[in-house]
N, C-alpha and C positions, 0 to 999 in steps of 0.2 A: 497611312499605310507601315513609315517609319518607327513608330510612337507601339504599333503593333507588335513589331518585327521586334521590337527591345524585352514587351511584352508577354510576346514569346521565347527571345533568349531569359528571361528573367525566370519564366515556368521550368523553360527547361535544366536551367542551373538548379533552381529551386526542388525537383523532381531527381537530381541527381542525387544531390546530396537527400532527402528524405531516403532509396533507394541503399545507401550508403549507411543507414542508419541502422533499417531494415538487418542491411547484413550483419553488420556488428551484433544487431539484438540475436539476431537467427546464428548468428554465431557465439555468441555470450553463453546460450543455453546450452552449448554443444560442453561447453567445459563447466562443470562442473562445480568446481571454486568460486566464482564466481556470484558475487550475492545477486543479481537475477536470478542466475537458474537457480541459487539455495532458495528462494524463494520462491518460483516457477514448482519445483519443485515439493517444497512444503507446501503448497496450496494444493498441489497433485495429493499427495499423501491424505490429507485432512481431508478431501473431496471424496476418495477410497474409505477412509470410515464413515464420513458422513453417510455415504449410499450405504454402506455395512449394516450402520444405524439402524439410517430409513425402512430396511431389508427386516431387519430382528424385529422394531417396532410395527410394522404392517403383518408381519407375522403374528407378535402377541395379540396384537386389535383382532383378527383371524378366531385367533384360541378364545377369547374374550366374548367375542359375539357369538360363537358357537354354547361357547359355556352359559348366555345371557338367554340364549335359548330354551337351552334345556331348563334355565332354573325357568323363566317363564310357562314352560309346560308342565312343570313340576306345580306352580303356583296355581293353574290351573285346575287341574286333578285335583288338588288341597281344597283350593273351593269349591269345586262339585262333593268332594269328599263329606264338608263340613255343611254342606245344605243338607246332604242325606243325612248325617249326623242330627243334625239338626231340629230336620222332622221326625225323625226317629225319636227323639232326646222328647219333643210336644208332644209327641203320639201316645210314648208312655206315659206323661203327665195325664 
């Protein structure tokens, strides 16, 4: 029982230390001059920029997909036209 109480007291003490560290880190994010806050805001800005870039690339991909579908339709039409002209050329020979 004594060993378990010592372990419990040790864990309570460690928990208090961790909670103090957490409060310090939370407080450091509120102060924009700390290194942690600067890194956090830098990472947040980078994330926003990457999300904007991703959105732009997704839009470009959709545009290219539509353009590719149009080109495929034109290719099919041109192949049919080529077949027609080839058969007409053979008939005229």
